[in-house]
N, C-alpha and C positions, 0 to 999 in steps of 0.2 A: 527466520527472524522471530519466531514465536518464543517469547520469554515465558518460562514456566513459573508456577508459584514458588515462592521461597527464594527468588533471586533478586527481588527488589524490596527495599525497606518501605515502611509505611509512609514516610515523607514523600518518597518518589511515587509509589503507585497511587497514593491518595491524591496527589497533585494532578496526575494524569487522568484519574477518574473524574475529578472536578472539571478539568479542561474538556474532556470528551462529552460529558453531559451538556456543557454549554454549547459545544460545537454541533452536537446532534440536535439540540433545540433550534439553533440557527438554520441548520440544514432542513429541518422539518418545516420551518416557516417559509424558507425559500421555495421548497418543492411544492408546498401547498398552493403557492401562487402560480406555478408554472406547469405542474404535471397535469396530464389529461388521463382519463380513464383508459384510453387506448394504450398508454405507456406502461400499464401494469405488467403485461407479459414480458416486456423488455427488462423491467426491473427485476422480475423473478429470474429470468434467464441470466441476467448479469450477476446476481447474487450466487446462483448455482455455478456459473463459470468460475467466479472467483474462488468459491469453496473448493471446486475440483482441482484447480491448478495449484492452490496453496496446500493441498493434501500431500503433494509429492515432496515431502520434507527429507532433507539430508542432514543428519546431525553433524555439527562441527564444534570445534573447541570453543570454550568461552561461555558455555551454558545456554546455547541456543541452536538454531538450525538455519539452513539455507534453502531457498526455493524461489520460484517465480511467483508473481502476485496477480498479474493481469490488470494492474492499475491503469496503465495508459490506454489499453484497449477499451476498458470500461468508460474512461473519461471521454475518449474520442466518440463513443456511441451515445452514451447517456448524459454526458456533461459531468463536470467535476463533483458537484454536490450530490447528484444521484449516485455516482460511482462511490463516493465516500460512504453513503448510507448502505449501498449493496455490500461493500467490503466489511463494514461494521457488522452487518447481519451475519455474513459468512464466518467472521472471526468469532462471533458469539456462539454460533452453532458448533464450531470446532472446539471451543473451550468447554462448553456445557455438555456436549454429547460425546466427543471423542477425546477429551483431555489434551487437545493440541493447543498449547498456550494456557496460561493460568487464568483463574478467575480474578485474583487480586491484580494481576498484571494485564488484564484485559484493556484497561484504559491506555496503558503505554503501548501495547501492541496495536491498538486502533490508531493511536496518534501517529505512530511510526509508519505503518503501512497504508491505512485507509485515509489519513489526512495528509501527512507530509509527503508520502509516496505519490499520492494522486495529484496533489496541487503543485508539487515541484515538477512532476512529469508534464502536467497540463500547461504550466507556465512556459516551459521550454518548447513544447509542441506548438503552442500558439505563436511564440516568437519566431520560430523557424518556418512555420507553415504560412503565416500571414493570411492572405486572401485565398491561398490555394485550397484550404480546407473547405471553402464554400464553392469552389469552382468545379468544372466538369472533368471529364476523363483526362484531358491534356495536362492537368495539374496533379494527377494522382501520384506521380513519382515524388514530387516535393512533399506531398502530404505524408506518404509512407516514410520518407527519409526523416521528416520531422517527428513522426510518431516513434520511429526506432530510436532516435536520439533521446526523446522524452522518456521512453521506457527504460533505457539504460541509466539515465540520470536519476529518475524517480526511485528505482529499486535500490540504487546505491546511496541515495539520501536516506532512505528508510533503514538500510543496513548500518550506516554510519551513526544515526541517532540511537539505534539499538545498542551498538557497541559503546557509545558514550554513556548511556543510562546504566548499562551493566558495569562498565569500568569505573564509574565513580562510586559504586556501592562500598568498596573497601575504605573509601575516604569518608563517606557520610555516616556509615553504620558500623561502629566498632564496639566490641564487648570488652570484658576484662582482659587485660594483657594486650590489648590492641588487635585482637583477632576479629576478622570480618564476620559480621552476623548473617550476612546474606550472600550475594555473589562474591566469591573469594578472588576472582580474577581481576587484576588491575587493567588499566587502559592499555598498557604495553602488550597485554595478551588479547584483550577483546577486540581492539581495533584491527590488528593484523589478521586475527582469526576470521572475523566477519568480512572484512573488506577484500581479503585475498580471494575468497571464494566468489564473492559477488562481482568483483571487478573482472575476474578471469573466466567465470563459468556461468553463474546464475544470471548475471546481467545480459549475457548473450542469449541465454534461453528466453529471457523476458523479451528481448528484441525480436527473436524469431516468432514467438507466440503472438506478439503484437502486430508485426508486419504481415505475417501470413493471414491472421484473422481479419485485419483491416483491409488487406488487399481483396479478400473474398467479399467483404461487405461493400467496398467501393465498386466492385464489378457487378455484383448481383443486386444489391439494394443500397445505392448511394444516398438515397433519401434518409437513411437511418443515421448517417453521420451527423453528429451534433455540431451546430454552427453558432450557437449562442442565442439563436432565435427560437429553435425547437427544443422542447423539454427543458 
């Protein structure tokens, strides 16, 4: 889902940069009120985990790639706003150091994966888990089921938004003779290209990563699971 430079026009990537700066400001204000010094190692580990899992990119048609993100697992442990910040940091390092995702498209990549992916996964997780996320061992199966559903939903929301942003470029940005200036692939290419891989493969990789990781945490350190009251 990493969009490279040159695939989004200035109107699109400029809008997402503005949106992400505003969202990061909000996240900073929220975390400043809730984070404790003891949470710093968890945030660092969260950013590192997100960085590692997103490095396993598989190029696919339509000008992007497919991969897991770890969004749901991070949200389940750190909370959605902290997960958003961790993934934004991981995406910045990938773009600046490894060229994985563009600098101009950084705002769009963050919005898709770190914001929409995290908060859509979190919303479904909380809806399905209910009080189980705060309960003891007997409720762990419901928590894991909810996390798996949230993981699958969140990564596919992120993929769909990526497909939309790429697919509308031939409509928004045209040069002389009607030639696309940026991404040349229309929606009829980008949506099937991204959604086929994420609905059938990468979504289930995300589910496995989330469920296995959260199962280990619930068994060994259940106090780390975010309840809305901690972190």
